[in-house]
LOROTOR-66528 format. One record per residue (C-alpha): residue number from 0; z, x, y negated. Coordinates in nm, 3 decimals, m for minus. Layout:
! residues N
 seq       z       x       y
 NUM       Z       X       Y
...
***
This chain:
! residues 144
 seq       z       x       y
   0  m1.898   1.790   1.059
   1  m1.984   1.425   1.006
   2  m1.708   1.170   1.037
   3  m1.747   0.891   1.293
   4  m1.869   0.549   1.176
   5  m1.605   0.306   1.048
   6  m1.729   0.038   1.291
   7  m1.840   0.053   1.653
   8  m2.189  m0.017   1.786
   9  m2.050  m0.301   2.002
  10  m1.903  m0.462   1.690
  11  m2.242  m0.448   1.518
  12  m2.405  m0.603   1.826
  13  m2.157  m0.889   1.806
  14  m2.215  m0.927   1.432
  15  m2.593  m0.939   1.480
  16  m2.570  m1.171   1.780
  17  m2.798  m0.946   1.983
  18  m2.813  m0.595   2.126
  19  m2.923  m0.349   1.859
  20  m3.136  m0.040   1.917
  21  m2.855   0.215   1.961
  22  m3.026   0.507   1.784
  23  m3.120   0.304   1.477
  24  m2.792   0.112   1.471
  25  m2.586   0.434   1.487
  26  m2.788   0.579   1.198
  27  m2.730   0.263   0.991
  28  m2.357   0.259   1.072
  29  m2.328   0.628   0.975
  30  m2.508   0.572   0.643
  31  m2.307   0.263   0.553
  32  m1.979   0.428   0.656
  33  m2.060   0.725   0.434
  34  m2.123   0.497   0.136
  35  m1.803   0.299   0.202
  36  m1.599   0.619   0.216
  37  m1.756   0.739  m0.106
  38  m1.696   0.411  m0.289
  39  m1.338   0.374  m0.166
  40  m1.251   0.742  m0.205
  41  m1.094   0.750   0.141
  42  m1.201   0.875   0.483
  43  m0.957   0.691   0.713
  44  m0.977   1.003   0.929
  45  m0.710   0.978   1.197
  46  m0.600   0.637   1.065
  47  m0.672   0.284   1.174
  48  m0.958   0.139   0.968
  49  m0.844  m0.184   0.796
  50  m1.016  m0.500   0.920
  51  m1.165  m0.587   0.579
  52  m1.327  m0.243   0.560
  53  m1.480  m0.298   0.905
  54  m1.615  m0.634   0.781
  55  m1.776  m0.465   0.477
  56  m1.935  m0.201   0.702
  57  m2.064  m0.457   0.952
  58  m2.200  m0.694   0.688
  59  m2.385  m0.420   0.499
  60  m2.507  m0.258   0.821
  61  m2.643  m0.592   0.941
  62  m2.833  m0.638   0.612
  63  m2.986  m0.293   0.641
  64  m3.057  m0.325   1.015
  65  m3.226  m0.665   0.979
  66  m3.428  m0.564   0.674
  67  m3.504  m0.190   0.692
  68  m3.799  m0.214   0.450
  69  m3.592  m0.386   0.176
  70  m3.824  m0.685   0.163
  71  m3.716  m0.941  m0.095
  72  m3.992  m1.186  m0.003
  73  m4.247  m1.209   0.276
  74  m4.530  m1.448   0.361
  75  m4.742  m1.475   0.674
  76  m5.074  m1.648   0.593
  77  m5.281  m1.395   0.392
  78  m4.980  m1.172   0.414
  79  m4.791  m1.098   0.094
  80  m4.473  m0.893   0.058
  81  m4.235  m0.816  m0.226
  82  m3.999  m0.522  m0.203
  83  m3.651  m0.524  m0.350
  84  m3.623  m0.324  m0.673
  85  m3.474   0.022  m0.638
  86  m3.500   0.268  m0.353
  87  m3.152   0.192  m0.218
  88  m3.147  m0.184  m0.272
  89  m3.060  m0.246   0.093
  90  m2.773   0.000   0.073
  91  m2.610  m0.167  m0.226
  92  m2.269  m0.333  m0.221
  93  m2.227  m0.696  m0.320
  94  m1.971  m0.782  m0.587
  95  m1.732  m0.911  m0.319
  96  m1.767  m0.589  m0.119
  97  m1.695  m0.381  m0.430
  98  m1.377  m0.583  m0.491
  99  m1.262  m0.522  m0.134
 100  m1.336  m0.150  m0.155
 101  m1.168  m0.132  m0.496
 102  m0.834  m0.221  m0.338
 103  m0.850   0.103  m0.139
 104  m0.975   0.327  m0.420
 105  m0.727   0.608  m0.481
 106  m0.853   0.695  m0.830
 107  m0.902   0.410  m1.069
 108  m1.074   0.611  m1.343
 109  m1.025   0.630  m1.716
 110  m0.910   0.323  m1.902
 111  m0.792   0.227  m2.248
 112  m0.506   0.013  m2.365
 113  m0.533  m0.206  m2.673
 114  m0.271  m0.148  m2.942
 115  m0.337  m0.429  m3.191
 116  m0.133  m0.747  m3.200
 117  m0.354  m0.985  m3.396
 118  m0.045  m1.095  m3.587
 119  m0.231  m1.137  m3.919
 120  m0.119  m1.041  m4.265
 121  m0.067  m1.385  m4.422
 122   0.225  m1.318  m4.660
 123   0.229  m0.940  m4.639
 124   0.260  m0.729  m4.951
 125  m0.015  m0.471  m4.991
 126  m0.016  m0.152  m5.194
 127  m0.336  m0.108  m5.395
 128  m0.521   0.218  m5.332
 129  m0.802   0.368  m5.541
 130  m1.133   0.399  m5.350
 131  m0.981   0.268  m5.027
 132  m0.869  m0.061  m4.883
 133  m0.508  m0.161  m4.957
 134  m0.248  m0.095  m4.691
 135   0.044  m0.321  m4.596
 136   0.381  m0.226  m4.746
 137   0.601  m0.494  m4.593
 138   0.588  m0.846  m4.468
 139   0.767  m1.128  m4.646
 140   0.916  m1.203  m4.305
 141   1.090  m0.861  m4.319
 142   1.232  m0.916  m4.668
 143   1.605  m0.998  m4.700
***
């Protein structure tokens, strides 16, 4: 069973500044809500949807509703049109939207942690090794 949209049709009407076609607007809200849930890793099922999530849904839904063909450029005299690259260009998050959704992400993914200190080996004593680089034995700072 599909989850309900994360924003209401009346909210989208207010965001657009006009009354949207309800069938098309509901389809857009459902698609955008699905992508937001996927990106954030949360459903907000049975919970209040945070205001900033509603803003992301409304802003993206308005972009898709106003430009369903993903036109990047359009002219009128001797008509010329340029489509946005990629099939889902209209359904793509902006960097700001990704940052907002990232705050709600439950899994952050794999990461690494650096373990070098960049402390240099200025006065360190090295042990010579045959067929390999020398390795540090001790630092003059450690000597008594």
